[in-house]
N, C-alpha and C positions, 0 to 999 in steps of 0.2 A: 799692545795693539789697541786696547780699549781707549787708552788716553789719546792715542793718535787719532782715532776715529771721532772721539769727542771733540778734540781740538779742531778737526776738519769741519765737523758739523757746526760748532759754535762760531768758528771763524767765518764760515759761509753765511750763517744767520746774521752775524754782526755786519758783514759786508752788505747783505741785502737790506738791512735796516738803514745803514748809512746811505746806500744808493737811493733808497726811497725818500730819504729826508733831504739829501743834498744834490744828487745826480752829478757828483764830482768824482771822476775816476781816481784821482790821487788819494783823496780821503778814504774812498772805498777800499783801496788796496792797503793803505796804512792800517786802518781799523781791522780788516780781516786778518792780516799777517800778525798784528800785535796780539789779537785775541788768541789765535792759534798758537803762537809761541808761548804766551803766558800759560795756556793750558798744558802744552807739552812739557815746559820746564818749570811749572809751578811747584812741583814737589821739591826740586833742588833749590829753588828760591826760598821757599818756606823753611827748609832745613837750615839754610845759611842764616836766616833771621832769628832762629831760636837757639 
């Protein structure tokens, strides 16, 4: 649950920063979703790399 909330918060923060810099809805969505997914699945990705 903690990882989900952290991904949600960081994804929202990334989207907010992207929106402030570009005001482009596609980039905003891509960055927000990418950050959230990387946080949610980061443990599995790192385990596969080692």
